[in-house]
N, CA, C, O and the ligand as a Tripos MOL2 file, in Angstrom:
@<TRIPOS>MOLECULE
protein
  317   315    80     0     0
PROTEIN
NO_CHARGES

@<TRIPOS>ATOM
      1 N          58.8440   72.7330  146.4020 N.3       1 MET1
      2 CA         59.2330   72.3560  145.0250 C.3       1 MET1
      3 C          58.6520   73.3370  143.9890 C.2       1 MET1
      4 O          59.3090   73.6560  142.9980 O.2       1 MET1
      5 N          57.4430   73.8010  144.2210 N.am      2 SER2
      6 CA         56.8010   74.7310  143.2930 C.3       2 SER2
      7 C          57.5560   76.0620  143.2390 C.2       2 SER2
      8 O          57.5850   76.7030  142.1890 O.2       2 SER2
      9 N          58.1690   76.4910  144.3540 N.am      3 ARG3
     10 CA         58.9500   77.7410  144.3930 C.3       3 ARG3
     11 C          60.1340   77.6590  143.4320 C.2       3 ARG3
     12 O          60.4350   78.6040  142.7040 O.2       3 ARG3
     13 N          60.7870   76.5180  143.4510 N.am      4 VAL4
     14 CA         61.9340   76.3050  142.5620 C.3       4 VAL4
     15 C          61.4990   76.4370  141.1020 C.2       4 VAL4
     16 O          62.2000   77.0450  140.2930 O.2       4 VAL4
     17 N          60.3760   75.8850  140.7800 N.am      5 LEU5
     18 CA         59.8540   75.9690  139.4100 C.3       5 LEU5
     19 C          59.5540   77.4190  139.0240 C.2       5 LEU5
     20 O          59.8330   77.8360  137.9000 O.2       5 LEU5
     21 N          58.9850   78.1850  139.9590 N.am      6 ILE6
     22 CA         58.6770   79.5950  139.6920 C.3       6 ILE6
     23 C          59.9630   80.3700  139.4190 C.2       6 ILE6
     24 O          60.0200   81.1820  138.4950 O.2       6 ILE6
     25 N          61.0030   80.1170  140.2300 N.am      7 VAL7
     26 CA         62.2970   80.7890  140.0380 C.3       7 VAL7
     27 C          62.8800   80.4390  138.6670 C.2       7 VAL7
     28 O          63.3890   81.3160  137.9690 O.2       7 VAL7
     29 N          62.8090   79.1870  138.2870 N.am      8 ILE8
     30 CA         63.3230   78.7470  136.9780 C.3       8 ILE8
     31 C          62.5630   79.4380  135.8460 C.2       8 ILE8
     32 O          63.1680   79.8870  134.8720 O.2       8 ILE8
     33 N          61.2530   79.5200  135.9730 N.am      9 VAL9
     34 CA         60.4320   80.1880  134.9410 C.3       9 VAL9
     35 C          60.7990   81.6630  134.8510 C.2       9 VAL9
     36 O          60.9120   82.2020  133.7500 O.2       9 VAL9
     37 N          60.9890   82.3320  136.0040 N.am     10 ILE10
     38 CA         61.3640   83.7590  136.0080 C.3      10 ILE10
     39 C          62.7050   83.9550  135.2970 C.2      10 ILE10
     40 O          62.8510   84.8630  134.4780 O.2      10 ILE10
     41 N          63.6790   83.1030  135.6120 N.am     11 PHE11
     42 CA         64.9930   83.2210  134.9660 C.3      11 PHE11
     43 C          64.9150   82.9810  133.4620 C.2      11 PHE11
     44 O          65.5990   83.6430  132.6820 O.2      11 PHE11
     45 N          64.0800   82.0360  133.0670 N.am     12 MET12
     46 CA         63.9150   81.7660  131.6330 C.3      12 MET12
     47 C          63.2940   82.9580  130.9040 C.2      12 MET12
     48 O          63.6890   83.2910  129.7860 O.2      12 MET12
     49 N          62.3140   83.5960  131.5550 N.am     13 VAL13
     50 CA         61.6670   84.7720  130.9530 C.3      13 VAL13
     51 C          62.6870   85.9070  130.8210 C.2      13 VAL13
     52 O          62.7550   86.5600  129.7790 O.2      13 VAL13
     53 N          63.4830   86.1450  131.8750 N.am     14 ILE14
     54 CA         64.5140   87.1910  131.8390 C.3      14 ILE14
     55 C          65.5340   86.8870  130.7280 C.2      14 ILE14
     56 O          65.9240   87.7810  129.9770 O.2      14 ILE14
     57 N          65.9540   85.6390  130.6350 N.am     15 TYR15
     58 CA         66.9210   85.2270  129.6180 C.3      15 TYR15
     59 C          66.3770   85.4630  128.2050 C.2      15 TYR15
     60 O          67.0750   85.9810  127.3330 O.2      15 TYR15
     61 N          65.1290   85.0750  128.0010 N.am     16 LEU16
     62 CA         64.5240   85.2560  126.6730 C.3      16 LEU16
     63 C          64.3390   86.7300  126.3350 C.2      16 LEU16
     64 O          64.5040   87.1240  125.1810 O.2      16 LEU16
     65 N          63.9970   87.5500  127.3310 N.am     17 LEU17
     66 CA         63.8440   88.9960  127.1090 C.3      17 LEU17
     67 C          65.1880   89.6190  126.7290 C.2      17 LEU17
     68 O          65.2610   90.4190  125.7960 O.2      17 LEU17
     69 N          66.2510   89.2530  127.4510 N.am     18 LEU18
     70 CA         67.5930   89.7750  127.1500 C.3      18 LEU18
     71 C          68.0290   89.3770  125.7480 C.2      18 LEU18
     72 O          68.6020   90.1800  125.0110 O.2      18 LEU18
     73 N          67.7530   88.1360  125.3940 N.am     19 LYS19
     74 CA         68.0980   87.6240  124.0720 C.3      19 LYS19
     75 C          67.3580   88.4090  122.9770 C.2      19 LYS19
     76 O          67.9150   88.7280  121.9260 O.2      19 LYS19
     77 N          66.0930   88.7040  123.2610 N.am     20 TYR20
     78 CA         65.2610   89.4440  122.3060 C.3      20 TYR20
     79 C          65.7960   90.8730  122.1400 C.2      20 TYR20
     80 O          65.9080   91.3610  121.0150 O.2      20 TYR20
     81 N          66.1240   91.5420  123.2440 N.am     21 TYR21
     82 CA         66.5990   92.9250  123.1680 C.3      21 TYR21
     83 C          67.9860   93.0220  122.5230 C.2      21 TYR21
     84 O          68.2670   93.9770  121.8000 O.2      21 TYR21
     85 N          68.8380   92.0510  122.7800 N.am     22 ARG22
     86 CA         70.1740   92.0660  122.1630 C.3      22 ARG22
     87 C          70.1050   91.9800  120.6430 C.2      22 ARG22
     88 O          70.9340   92.5650  119.9460 O.2      22 ARG22
     89 N          69.1140   91.2480  120.1290 N.am     23 LYS23
     90 CA         68.9330   91.1500  118.6770 C.3      23 LYS23
     91 C          68.4670   92.4800  118.0890 C.2      23 LYS23
     92 O          68.8100   92.8270  116.9590 O.2      23 LYS23
     93 N          67.6730   93.2230  118.8780 N.am     24 GLN24
     94 CA         67.0930   94.4750  118.3910 C.3      24 GLN24
     95 C          68.1150   95.6150  118.3950 C.2      24 GLN24
     96 O          68.1220   96.4210  117.4640 O.2      24 GLN24
     97 N          68.9710   95.7060  119.4050 N.am     25 ILE25
     98 CA         69.8790   96.8360  119.5950 C.3      25 ILE25
     99 C          70.8430   97.0940  118.4190 C.2      25 ILE25
    100 O          70.9170   98.2350  117.9630 O.2      25 ILE25
    101 N          71.5790   96.0990  117.9070 N.am     26 PRO26
    102 CA         72.5620   96.4070  116.8480 C.3      26 PRO26
    103 C          71.9430   97.0460  115.6130 C.2      26 PRO26
    104 O          72.5710   97.8980  114.9850 O.2      26 PRO26
    105 N          70.7230   96.6530  115.2530 N.am     27 LYS27
    106 CA         70.0690   97.2100  114.0750 C.3      27 LYS27
    107 C          69.7580   98.6930  114.2500 C.2      27 LYS27
    108 O          69.8630   99.4770  113.3080 O.2      27 LYS27
    109 N          69.3740   99.0630  115.4660 N.am     28 LYS28
    110 CA         69.0220  100.4640  115.7430 C.3      28 LYS28
    111 C          70.2710  101.3400  115.8730 C.2      28 LYS28
    112 O          70.2900  102.4720  115.3890 O.2      28 LYS28
    113 N          71.3060  100.8200  116.5230 N.am     29 ASP29
    114 CA         72.4940  101.6270  116.8210 C.3      29 ASP29
    115 C          73.3760  101.8960  115.6110 C.2      29 ASP29
    116 O          73.9390  102.9850  115.5000 O.2      29 ASP29
    117 N          73.5120  100.9350  114.6990 N.am     30 VAL30
    118 CA         74.4370  101.0970  113.5810 C.3      30 VAL30
    119 C          73.7110  100.9090  112.2510 C.2      30 VAL30
    120 O          73.7910   99.8410  111.6440 O.2      30 VAL30
    121 N          73.0050  101.9420  111.8000 N.am     31 PRO31
    122 CA         72.4170  101.8380  110.4590 C.3      31 PRO31
    123 C          73.5200  101.8910  109.4110 C.2      31 PRO31
    124 O          74.4260  102.7200  109.5020 O.2      31 PRO31
    125 N          73.4460  101.0090  108.4150 N.am     32 SER32
    126 CA         74.5310  100.8830  107.4360 C.3      32 SER32
    127 C          74.7690  102.1710  106.6550 C.2      32 SER32
    128 O          75.9060  102.4690  106.2910 O.2      32 SER32
    129 N          73.7130  102.9380  106.3920 N.am     33 ASP33
    130 CA         73.8590  104.1880  105.6400 C.3      33 ASP33
    131 C          74.7170  105.1900  106.4050 C.2      33 ASP33
    132 O          75.6220  105.8100  105.8460 O.2      33 ASP33
    133 N          74.4130  105.3350  107.6980 N.am     34 GLU34
    134 CA         75.1290  106.2990  108.5210 C.3      34 GLU34
    135 C          76.6050  105.9080  108.6640 C.2      34 GLU34
    136 O          77.4840  106.7690  108.7050 O.2      34 GLU34
    137 N          76.8570  104.6180  108.7380 N.am     35 LYS35
    138 CA         78.2170  104.1140  108.9060 C.3      35 LYS35
    139 C          79.0850  104.4520  107.6800 C.2      35 LYS35
    140 O          80.2080  104.9340  107.8310 O.2      35 LYS35
    141 N          78.5730  104.2010  106.4860 N.am     36 SER36
    142 CA         79.3400  104.4620  105.2710 C.3      36 SER36
    143 C          79.5360  105.9680  105.0610 C.2      36 SER36
    144 O          80.5760  106.4020  104.5650 O.2      36 SER36
    145 N          78.5360  106.7510  105.4390 N.am     37 GLU37
    146 CA         78.6220  108.2020  105.3070 C.3      37 GLU37
    147 C          79.7280  108.7410  106.2220 C.2      37 GLU37
    148 O          80.4790  109.6470  105.8620 O.2      37 GLU37
    149 N          79.7970  108.1450  107.4200 N.am     38 HIS38
    150 CA         80.7990  108.5650  108.3920 C.3      38 HIS38
    151 C          82.2110  108.2800  107.8570 C.2      38 HIS38
    152 O          83.1130  109.0970  108.0420 O.2      38 HIS38
    153 N          82.4070  107.1540  107.2080 N.am     39 ARG39
    154 CA         83.7210  106.7790  106.6700 C.3      39 ARG39
    155 C          84.1540  107.7330  105.5490 C.2      39 ARG39
    156 O          85.3280  108.0900  105.4550 O.2      39 ARG39
    157 N          83.2200  108.1370  104.7140 N.am     40 GLU40
    158 CA         83.5360  109.0260  103.5930 C.3      40 GLU40
    159 C          84.0120  110.3940  104.0680 C.2      40 GLU40
    160 O          84.8090  111.0530  103.4000 O.2      40 GLU40
    161 N          83.5170  110.8080  105.2190 N.am     41 ASN41
    162 CA         83.8660  112.1360  105.7180 C.3      41 ASN41
    163 C          85.1590  112.1720  106.5260 C.2      41 ASN41
    164 O          85.5360  113.2190  107.0520 O.2      41 ASN41
    165 N          85.8390  111.0290  106.6240 N.am     42 MET42
    166 CA         87.0970  111.0130  107.3600 C.3      42 MET42
    167 C          88.2450  111.4190  106.4290 C.2      42 MET42
    168 O          88.3310  110.9410  105.2980 O.2      42 MET42
    169 N          89.1150  112.2930  106.9080 N.am     43 VAL43
    170 CA         90.2750  112.7070  106.1210 C.3      43 VAL43
    171 C          91.5430  112.4460  106.9270 C.2      43 VAL43
    172 O          91.4940  112.2400  108.1390 O.2      43 VAL43
    173 N          92.6800  112.4580  106.2320 N.am     44 ARG44
    174 CA         93.9580  112.1380  106.8660 C.3      44 ARG44
    175 C          94.8010  113.4060  106.9410 C.2      44 ARG44
    176 O          94.8940  114.1480  105.9630 O.2      44 ARG44
    177 N          95.4040  113.6520  108.0740 N.am     45 CYS45
    178 CA         96.2820  114.8090  108.2340 C.3      45 CYS45
    179 C          97.5240  114.6030  107.3680 C.2      45 CYS45
    180 O          98.1870  113.5710  107.4700 O.2      45 CYS45
    181 N          97.8380  115.5830  106.5150 N.am     46 ALA46
    182 CA         98.9740  115.4630  105.6010 C.3      46 ALA46
    183 C         100.3070  115.4920  106.3480 C.2      46 ALA46
    184 O         101.3310  115.0950  105.7910 O.2      46 ALA46
    185 N         100.3100  115.9470  107.5750 N.am     47 HIS47
    186 CA        101.5600  116.0560  108.3400 C.3      47 HIS47
    187 C         101.8090  114.8400  109.2310 C.2      47 HIS47
    188 O         102.8710  114.2230  109.1480 O.2      47 HIS47
    189 N         100.8500  114.4920  110.0750 N.am     48 CYS48
    190 CA        101.0690  113.3860  111.0180 C.3      48 CYS48
    191 C         100.3170  112.1130  110.6530 C.2      48 CYS48
    192 O         100.5840  111.0600  111.2330 O.2      48 CYS48
    193 N          99.3690  112.1830  109.6940 N.am     49 GLY49
    194 CA         98.6780  110.9870  109.2270 C.3      49 GLY49
    195 C          97.5010  110.5600  110.0800 C.2      49 GLY49
    196 O          96.9310  109.4950  109.8450 O.2      49 GLY49
    197 N          97.1230  111.3590  111.0590 N.am     50 VAL50
    198 CA         95.9870  111.0080  111.9140 C.3      50 VAL50
    199 C          94.6840  111.1980  111.1320 C.2      50 VAL50
    200 O          94.5630  112.1210  110.3270 O.2      50 VAL50
    201 N          93.7130  110.3170  111.3790 N.am     51 HIS51
    202 CA         92.4110  110.4170  110.7060 C.3      51 HIS51
    203 C          91.4520  111.2250  111.5720 C.2      51 HIS51
    204 O          91.3550  111.0120  112.7800 O.2      51 HIS51
    205 N          90.7540  112.1460  110.9410 N.am     52 LEU52
    206 CA         89.7980  112.9790  111.6690 C.3      52 LEU52
    207 C          88.6350  113.3350  110.7590 C.2      52 LEU52
    208 O          88.7640  113.2770  109.5360 O.2      52 LEU52
    209 N          87.4780  113.7110  111.3530 N.am     53 PRO53
    210 CA         86.3410  114.0960  110.5190 C.3      53 PRO53
    211 C          86.6710  115.3130  109.6590 C.2      53 PRO53
    212 O          87.3470  116.2370  110.1110 O.2      53 PRO53
    213 N          86.1930  115.3060  108.4240 N.am     54 LYS54
    214 CA         86.4850  116.3770  107.4790 C.3      54 LYS54
    215 C          86.1030  117.7520  108.0390 C.2      54 LYS54
    216 O          86.8090  118.7380  107.8270 O.2      54 LYS54
    217 N          84.9870  117.7980  108.7500 N.am     55 GLY55
    218 CA         84.5100  119.0580  109.3190 C.3      55 GLY55
    219 C          85.4450  119.6530  110.3570 C.2      55 GLY55
    220 O          85.4400  120.8650  110.5730 O.2      55 GLY55
    221 N          86.2640  118.8010  111.0150 N.am     56 GLU56
    222 CA         87.1750  119.2800  112.0520 C.3      56 GLU56
    223 C          88.5700  119.5540  111.5030 C.2      56 GLU56
    224 O          89.4300  120.0500  112.2310 O.2      56 GLU56
    225 N          88.8080  119.2400  110.2290 N.am     57 SER57
    226 CA         90.1370  119.4150  109.6630 C.3      57 SER57
    227 C          90.3110  120.7990  109.0560 C.2      57 SER57
    228 O          89.3360  121.5100  108.8100 O.2      57 SER57
    229 N          91.5620  121.1720  108.8190 N.am     58 ILE58
    230 CA         91.8820  122.4280  108.1520 C.3      58 ILE58
    231 C          92.3090  122.0580  106.7300 C.2      58 ILE58
    232 O          93.3100  121.3660  106.5430 O.2      58 ILE58
    233 N          91.5500  122.5190  105.7250 N.am     59 ALA59
    234 CA         91.8260  122.1600  104.3400 C.3      59 ALA59
    235 C          92.5340  123.3090  103.6250 C.2      59 ALA59
    236 O          92.0280  124.4300  103.5670 O.2      59 ALA59
    237 N          93.7250  123.0060  103.0790 N.am     60 VAL60
    238 CA         94.4920  123.9900  102.3270 C.3      60 VAL60
    239 C          95.0680  123.2830  101.0920 C.2      60 VAL60
    240 O          95.7290  122.2520  101.2180 O.2      60 VAL60
    241 N          94.8170  123.8360   99.9050 N.am     61 ASP61
    242 CA         95.3320  123.2740   98.6500 C.3      61 ASP61
    243 C          95.0290  121.7760   98.5160 C.2      61 ASP61
    244 O          95.9260  120.9960   98.1940 O.2      61 ASP61
    245 N          93.7850  121.3660   98.7570 N.am     62 HIS62
    246 CA         93.3130  119.9760   98.6520 C.3      62 HIS62
    247 C          94.0020  119.0480   99.6440 C.2      62 HIS62
    248 O          93.9280  117.8280   99.4980 O.2      62 HIS62
    249 N          94.6730  119.6080  100.6540 N.am     63 LYS63
    250 CA         95.2690  118.7880  101.7060 C.3      63 LYS63
    251 C          94.5720  119.1150  103.0150 C.2      63 LYS63
    252 O          94.0940  120.2310  103.2180 O.2      63 LYS63
    253 N          94.5190  118.1240  103.9020 N.am     64 HIS64
    254 CA         93.8360  118.3110  105.1730 C.3      64 HIS64
    255 C          94.8370  118.1850  106.3160 C.2      64 HIS64
    256 O          95.7690  117.3830  106.2660 O.2      64 HIS64
    257 N          94.6230  118.9840  107.3300 N.am     65 TYR65
    258 CA         95.4940  118.9660  108.5060 C.3      65 TYR65
    259 C          94.6480  118.8660  109.7600 C.2      65 TYR65
    260 O          93.5270  119.3740  109.8060 O.2      65 TYR65
    261 N          95.1920  118.2010  110.7890 N.am     66 CYS66
    262 CA         94.4300  118.0150  112.0240 C.3      66 CYS66
    263 C          94.4260  119.2690  112.8720 C.2      66 CYS66
    264 O          93.5320  119.4460  113.6990 O.2      66 CYS66
    265 N          95.4020  120.1450  112.6900 N.am     67 SER67
    266 CA         95.4650  121.3710  113.4850 C.3      67 SER67
    267 C          96.2330  122.4500  112.7180 C.2      67 SER67
    268 O          96.9340  122.1700  111.7460 O.2      67 SER67
    269 N          96.0800  123.6740  113.1800 N.am     68 GLU68
    270 CA         96.7820  124.8120  112.5800 C.3      68 GLU68
    271 C          98.3070  124.6300  112.7010 C.2      68 GLU68
    272 O          99.0540  124.9860  111.7900 O.2      68 GLU68
    273 N          98.7520  124.0770  113.8250 N.am     69 ALA69
    274 CA        100.1860  123.8500  114.0440 C.3      69 ALA69
    275 C         100.7640  122.8890  113.0030 C.2      69 ALA69
    276 O         101.8780  123.0910  112.5190 O.2      69 ALA69
    277 N         100.0060  121.8460  112.6600 N.am     70 HIS70
    278 CA        100.4930  120.8810  111.6730 C.3      70 HIS70
    279 C         100.4660  121.4580  110.2590 C.2      70 HIS70
    280 O         101.3110  121.1220  109.4290 O.2      70 HIS70
    281 N          99.4920  122.3250  109.9900 N.am     71 ARG71
    282 CA         99.4450  122.9770  108.6790 C.3      71 ARG71
    283 C         100.7130  123.8200  108.5040 C.2      71 ARG71
    284 O         101.3640  123.7790  107.4590 O.2      71 ARG71
    285 N         101.0500  124.5870  109.5530 N.am     72 ARG72
    286 CA        102.2540  125.4300  109.4960 C.3      72 ARG72
    287 C         103.5210  124.5890  109.3890 C.2      72 ARG72
    288 O         104.4150  124.8940  108.5990 O.2      72 ARG72
    289 N         103.5900  123.5330  110.1860 N.am     73 ALA73
    290 CA        104.7640  122.6610  110.2110 C.3      73 ALA73
    291 C         104.9660  122.0040  108.8420 C.2      73 ALA73
    292 O         106.1010  121.8410  108.3920 O.2      73 ALA73
    293 N         103.8750  121.6320  108.1870 N.am     74 HIS74
    294 CA        103.9580  120.9280  106.9020 C.3      74 HIS74
    295 C         104.4720  121.8330  105.7910 C.2      74 HIS74
    296 O         105.2160  121.3770  104.9240 O.2      74 HIS74
    297 N         104.0930  123.0960  105.8000 N.am     75 ILE75
    298 CA        104.5640  124.0100  104.7470 C.3      75 ILE75
    299 C         105.8320  124.7450  105.1730 C.2      75 ILE75
    300 O         106.3250  125.6040  104.4420 O.2      75 ILE75
    301 N         106.3610  124.4150  106.3470 N.am     76 GLY76
    302 CA        107.6310  124.9600  106.7830 C.3      76 GLY76
    303 C         107.5560  126.3480  107.3770 C.2      76 GLY76
    304 O         108.5690  127.0370  107.4960 O.2      76 GLY76
    305 N         106.3650  126.7540  107.7460 N.am     77 GLU77
    306 CA        106.1750  128.0690  108.3660 C.3      77 GLU77
    307 C         106.5290  127.9610  109.8600 C.2      77 GLU77
    308 O         106.1150  127.0040  110.5140 O.2      77 GLU77
    309 N         107.2760  128.9070  110.4030 N.am     78 PRO78
    310 CA        107.6000  128.8230  111.8320 C.3      78 PRO78
    311 C         106.3520  129.0340  112.7060 C.2      78 PRO78
    312 O         105.4720  129.8180  112.3510 O.2      78 PRO78
    313 N         106.2800  128.3380  113.8430 N.am     79 GLU79
    314 CA        105.0970  128.4280  114.7020 C.3      79 GLU79
    315 C         105.0620  129.7130  115.4990 C.2      79 GLU79
    316 O         104.1290  129.9370  116.2690 O.2      79 GLU79
    317 ZN         98.4430  116.3080  112.2190 Zn       80 ZN80
@<TRIPOS>BOND
     1     1     2 1
     2     2     3 1
     3     3     4 2
     4     3     5 am
     5     5     6 1
     6     6     7 1
     7     7     8 2
     8     7     9 am
     9     9    10 1
    10    10    11 1
    11    11    12 2
    12    11    13 am
    13    13    14 1
    14    14    15 1
    15    15    16 2
    16    15    17 am
    17    17    18 1
    18    18    19 1
    19    19    20 2
    20    19    21 am
    21    21    22 1
    22    22    23 1
    23    23    24 2
    24    23    25 am
    25    25    26 1
    26    26    27 1
    27    27    28 2
    28    27    29 am
    29    29    30 1
    30    30    31 1
    31    31    32 2
    32    31    33 am
    33    33    34 1
    34    34    35 1
    35    35    36 2
    36    35    37 am
    37    37    38 1
    38    38    39 1
    39    39    40 2
    40    39    41 am
    41    41    42 1
    42    42    43 1
    43    43    44 2
    44    43    45 am
    45    45    46 1
    46    46    47 1
    47    47    48 2
    48    47    49 am
    49    49    50 1
    50    50    51 1
    51    51    52 2
    52    51    53 am
    53    53    54 1
    54    54    55 1
    55    55    56 2
    56    55    57 am
    57    57    58 1
    58    58    59 1
    59    59    60 2
    60    59    61 am
    61    61    62 1
    62    62    63 1
    63    63    64 2
    64    63    65 am
    65    65    66 1
    66    66    67 1
    67    67    68 2
    68    67    69 am
    69    69    70 1
    70    70    71 1
    71    71    72 2
    72    71    73 am
    73    73    74 1
    74    74    75 1
    75    75    76 2
    76    75    77 am
    77    77    78 1
    78    78    79 1
    79    79    80 2
    80    79    81 am
    81    81    82 1
    82    82    83 1
    83    83    84 2
    84    83    85 am
    85    85    86 1
    86    86    87 1
    87    87    88 2
    88    87    89 am
    89    89    90 1
    90    90    91 1
    91    91    92 2
    92    91    93 am
    93    93    94 1
    94    94    95 1
    95    95    96 2
    96    95    97 am
    97    97    98 1
    98    98    99 1
    99    99   100 2
   100    99   101 am
   101   101   102 1
   102   102   103 1
   103   103   104 2
   104   103   105 am
   105   105   106 1
   106   106   107 1
   107   107   108 2
   108   107   109 am
   109   109   110 1
   110   110   111 1
   111   111   112 2
   112   111   113 am
   113   113   114 1
   114   114   115 1
   115   115   116 2
   116   115   117 am
   117   117   118 1
   118   118   119 1
   119   119   120 2
   120   119   121 am
   121   121   122 1
   122   122   123 1
   123   123   124 2
   124   123   125 am
   125   125   126 1
   126   126   127 1
   127   127   128 2
   128   127   129 am
   129   129   130 1
   130   130   131 1
   131   131   132 2
   132   131   133 am
   133   133   134 1
   134   134   135 1
   135   135   136 2
   136   135   137 am
   137   137   138 1
   138   138   139 1
   139   139   140 2
   140   139   141 am
   141   141   142 1
   142   142   143 1
   143   143   144 2
   144   143   145 am
   145   145   146 1
   146   146   147 1
   147   147   148 2
   148   147   149 am
   149   149   150 1
   150   150   151 1
   151   151   152 2
   152   151   153 am
   153   153   154 1
   154   154   155 1
   155   155   156 2
   156   155   157 am
   157   157   158 1
   158   158   159 1
   159   159   160 2
   160   159   161 am
   161   161   162 1
   162   162   163 1
   163   163   164 2
   164   163   165 am
   165   165   166 1
   166   166   167 1
   167   167   168 2
   168   167   169 am
   169   169   170 1
   170   170   171 1
   171   171   172 2
   172   171   173 am
   173   173   174 1
   174   174   175 1
   175   175   176 2
   176   175   177 am
   177   177   178 1
   178   178   179 1
   179   179   180 2
   180   179   181 am
   181   181   182 1
   182   182   183 1
   183   183   184 2
   184   183   185 am
   185   185   186 1
   186   186   187 1
   187   187   188 2
   188   187   189 am
   189   189   190 1
   190   190   191 1
   191   191   192 2
   192   191   193 am
   193   193   194 1
   194   194   195 1
   195   195   196 2
   196   195   197 am
   197   197   198 1
   198   198   199 1
   199   199   200 2
   200   199   201 am
   201   201   202 1
   202   202   203 1
   203   203   204 2
   204   203   205 am
   205   205   206 1
   206   206   207 1
   207   207   208 2
   208   207   209 am
   209   209   210 1
   210   210   211 1
   211   211   212 2
   212   211   213 am
   213   213   214 1
   214   214   215 1
   215   215   216 2
   216   215   217 am
   217   217   218 1
   218   218   219 1
   219   219   220 2
   220   219   221 am
   221   221   222 1
   222   222   223 1
   223   223   224 2
   224   223   225 am
   225   225   226 1
   226   226   227 1
   227   227   228 2
   228   227   229 am
   229   229   230 1
   230   230   231 1
   231   231   232 2
   232   231   233 am
   233   233   234 1
   234   234   235 1
   235   235   236 2
   236   235   237 am
   237   237   238 1
   238   238   239 1
   239   239   240 2
   240   239   241 am
   241   241   242 1
   242   242   243 1
   243   243   244 2
   244   243   245 am
   245   245   246 1
   246   246   247 1
   247   247   248 2
   248   247   249 am
   249   249   250 1
   250   250   251 1
   251   251   252 2
   252   251   253 am
   253   253   254 1
   254   254   255 1
   255   255   256 2
   256   255   257 am
   257   257   258 1
   258   258   259 1
   259   259   260 2
   260   259   261 am
   261   261   262 1
   262   262   263 1
   263   263   264 2
   264   263   265 am
   265   265   266 1
   266   266   267 1
   267   267   268 2
   268   267   269 am
   269   269   270 1
   270   270   271 1
   271   271   272 2
   272   271   273 am
   273   273   274 1
   274   274   275 1
   275   275   276 2
   276   275   277 am
   277   277   278 1
   278   278   279 1
   279   279   280 2
   280   279   281 am
   281   281   282 1
   282   282   283 1
   283   283   284 2
   284   283   285 am
   285   285   286 1
   286   286   287 1
   287   287   288 2
   288   287   289 am
   289   289   290 1
   290   290   291 1
   291   291   292 2
   292   291   293 am
   293   293   294 1
   294   294   295 1
   295   295   296 2
   296   295   297 am
   297   297   298 1
   298   298   299 1
   299   299   300 2
   300   299   301 am
   301   301   302 1
   302   302   303 1
   303   303   304 2
   304   303   305 am
   305   305   306 1
   306   306   307 1
   307   307   308 2
   308   307   309 am
   309   309   310 1
   310   310   311 1
   311   311   312 2
   312   311   313 am
   313   313   314 1
   314   314   315 1
   315   315   316 2
@<TRIPOS>SUBSTRUCTURE
     1 MET1         2 RESIDUE 1 A MET
     2 SER2         6 RESIDUE 1 A SER
     3 ARG3        10 RESIDUE 1 A ARG
     4 VAL4        14 RESIDUE 1 A VAL
     5 LEU5        18 RESIDUE 1 A LEU
     6 ILE6        22 RESIDUE 1 A ILE
     7 VAL7        26 RESIDUE 1 A VAL
     8 ILE8        30 RESIDUE 1 A ILE
     9 VAL9        34 RESIDUE 1 A VAL
    10 ILE10       38 RESIDUE 1 A ILE
    11 PHE11       42 RESIDUE 1 A PHE
    12 MET12       46 RESIDUE 1 A MET
    13 VAL13       50 RESIDUE 1 A VAL
    14 ILE14       54 RESIDUE 1 A ILE
    15 TYR15       58 RESIDUE 1 A TYR
    16 LEU16       62 RESIDUE 1 A LEU
    17 LEU17       66 RESIDUE 1 A LEU
    18 LEU18       70 RESIDUE 1 A LEU
    19 LYS19       74 RESIDUE 1 A LYS
    20 TYR20       78 RESIDUE 1 A TYR
    21 TYR21       82 RESIDUE 1 A TYR
    22 ARG22       86 RESIDUE 1 A ARG
    23 LYS23       90 RESIDUE 1 A LYS
    24 GLN24       94 RESIDUE 1 A GLN
    25 ILE25       98 RESIDUE 1 A ILE
    26 PRO26      102 RESIDUE 1 A PRO
    27 LYS27      106 RESIDUE 1 A LYS
    28 LYS28      110 RESIDUE 1 A LYS
    29 ASP29      114 RESIDUE 1 A ASP
    30 VAL30      118 RESIDUE 1 A VAL
    31 PRO31      122 RESIDUE 1 A PRO
    32 SER32      126 RESIDUE 1 A SER
    33 ASP33      130 RESIDUE 1 A ASP
    34 GLU34      134 RESIDUE 1 A GLU
    35 LYS35      138 RESIDUE 1 A LYS
    36 SER36      142 RESIDUE 1 A SER
    37 GLU37      146 RESIDUE 1 A GLU
    38 HIS38      150 RESIDUE 1 A HIS
    39 ARG39      154 RESIDUE 1 A ARG
    40 GLU40      158 RESIDUE 1 A GLU
    41 ASN41      162 RESIDUE 1 A ASN
    42 MET42      166 RESIDUE 1 A MET
    43 VAL43      170 RESIDUE 1 A VAL
    44 ARG44      174 RESIDUE 1 A ARG
    45 CYS45      178 RESIDUE 1 A CYS
    46 ALA46      182 RESIDUE 1 A ALA
    47 HIS47      186 RESIDUE 1 A HIS
    48 CYS48      190 RESIDUE 1 A CYS
    49 GLY49      194 RESIDUE 1 A GLY
    50 VAL50      198 RESIDUE 1 A VAL
    51 HIS51      202 RESIDUE 1 A HIS
    52 LEU52      206 RESIDUE 1 A LEU
    53 PRO53      210 RESIDUE 1 A PRO
    54 LYS54      214 RESIDUE 1 A LYS
    55 GLY55      218 RESIDUE 1 A GLY
    56 GLU56      222 RESIDUE 1 A GLU
    57 SER57      226 RESIDUE 1 A SER
    58 ILE58      230 RESIDUE 1 A ILE
    59 ALA59      234 RESIDUE 1 A ALA
    60 VAL60      238 RESIDUE 1 A VAL
    61 ASP61      242 RESIDUE 1 A ASP
    62 HIS62      246 RESIDUE 1 A HIS
    63 LYS63      250 RESIDUE 1 A LYS
    64 HIS64      254 RESIDUE 1 A HIS
    65 TYR65      258 RESIDUE 1 A TYR
    66 CYS66      262 RESIDUE 1 A CYS
    67 SER67      266 RESIDUE 1 A SER
    68 GLU68      270 RESIDUE 1 A GLU
    69 ALA69      274 RESIDUE 1 A ALA
    70 HIS70      278 RESIDUE 1 A HIS
    71 ARG71      282 RESIDUE 1 A ARG
    72 ARG72      286 RESIDUE 1 A ARG
    73 ALA73      290 RESIDUE 1 A ALA
    74 HIS74      294 RESIDUE 1 A HIS
    75 ILE75      298 RESIDUE 1 A ILE
    76 GLY76      302 RESIDUE 1 A GLY
    77 GLU77      306 RESIDUE 1 A GLU
    78 PRO78      310 RESIDUE 1 A PRO
    79 GLU79      314 RESIDUE 1 A GLU
    80 ZN80       317 GROUP 0 **** ****
């Protein structure tokens, strides 16, 4: 009977530890400052409408494009 009690106590400790760590993880992984900063840096391709980070886009005349091919296609330049 004492073995059963030990097993129950072990499971309760594991459960409480998991519960404790789950509360800690979201705060560390998604800081609110970083999240809002990430959203501000997203731009939309003027040709296909896909969203991509500003740093990866091609900016021409205040418009952003996801690739060189879409920039050409949008201004009517042959590929
Ligand atoms: Zn595009």
